[in-house]
C-alpha positions as CSV (number, residue, x, y, z in Angstrom):
1,M,0.0,-0.2,0.0
2,S,1.3,3.3,-0.8
3,R,1.5,6.0,1.6
4,K,-1.4,8.0,0.3
5,Q,-3.6,4.8,0.6
6,V,-2.2,4.7,4.6
7,M,-3.5,8.1,5.3
8,T,-6.3,8.3,3.5
9,V,-7.3,4.8,5.4
10,A,-6.0,6.5,8.8
11,V,-8.2,9.5,8.6
12,L,-11.5,7.3,7.5
13,V,-10.2,5.3,10.9
14,V,-10.0,8.7,12.6
15,V,-13.0,9.9,11.0
16,F,-15.3,6.7,12.1
17,A,-13.7,6.1,15.2
18,W,-14.8,10.3,16.3
19,S,-18.8,9.5,14.8
20,T,-18.7,6.3,16.9
21,V,-18.1,8.3,20.2
22,M,-20.0,10.7,19.3
23,T,-23.0,8.0,19.2
24,V,-22.0,6.6,22.5
25,L,-22.1,10.1,24.2
26,G,-25.8,10.5,23.0
27,Q,-25.1,12.8,20.3
28,L,-27.0,11.3,17.8
29,A,-28.4,14.9,16.3
30,A,-25.1,15.4,15.7
31,V,-24.2,12.2,13.8
32,A,-27.1,12.7,12.0
33,T,-26.4,16.0,10.5
34,L,-22.6,14.6,9.6
35,L,-24.1,11.5,7.7
36,P,-24.1,12.8,4.3
37,S,-20.6,14.2,4.8
38,L,-19.3,10.7,6.3
39,G,-21.1,9.5,3.1
40,L,-19.3,11.8,0.7
41,L,-15.9,11.2,2.6
42,V,-15.9,7.2,2.2
43,Q,-17.4,7.9,-1.4
44,Q,-14.0,9.8,-2.7
45,I,-11.7,7.8,-0.7
46,V,-13.0,4.4,-2.4
47,G,-12.5,6.4,-5.4
48,A,-9.0,7.7,-4.7
49,L,-7.8,4.4,-3.4
50,N,-9.7,2.5,-7.1
51,G,-7.8,5.0,-9.0
52,T,-11.2,6.6,-10.8
53,E,-11.4,10.2,-12.0
54,P,-14.1,12.4,-12.0
55,R,-15.7,12.1,-15.4
56,S,-14.7,15.4,-17.2
57,P,-17.2,17.9,-19.0
58,A,-16.1,16.5,-22.6
59,A,-16.6,12.8,-21.6
60,S,-20.4,13.3,-20.8
61,G,-21.3,15.5,-23.8
62,T,-21.6,18.8,-21.8
63,P,-20.0,21.9,-23.4
64,P,-17.1,23.0,-21.5
65,A,-18.8,26.4,-21.0
66,A,-22.1,25.2,-19.9
67,A,-19.8,22.8,-17.6
68,A,-18.4,25.7,-15.6
69,A,-21.3,27.5,-15.4
70,G,-23.0,24.8,-13.8
71,C,-25.6,24.1,-16.2
72,E,-26.5,22.1,-19.0
73,E,-28.2,22.5,-22.6
74,P,-31.8,21.4,-23.1
75,S,-31.8,17.6,-25.0
């Protein structure tokens, strides 16, 4: 495993340990608020470990100017 992968796994373990401690201490509202962020963290870490890259605007067929503006042309 590369150094980057080791650091990624270490961050994931720390975040999940913190979430577990918050749950044990009865801070369910804090954990529930952070669940979407934790899900995104896991998704990004899995993508980083698998070496996948986000799709470029050219690959999706969206013109670069529209992708930069955050909108797509109607089909």
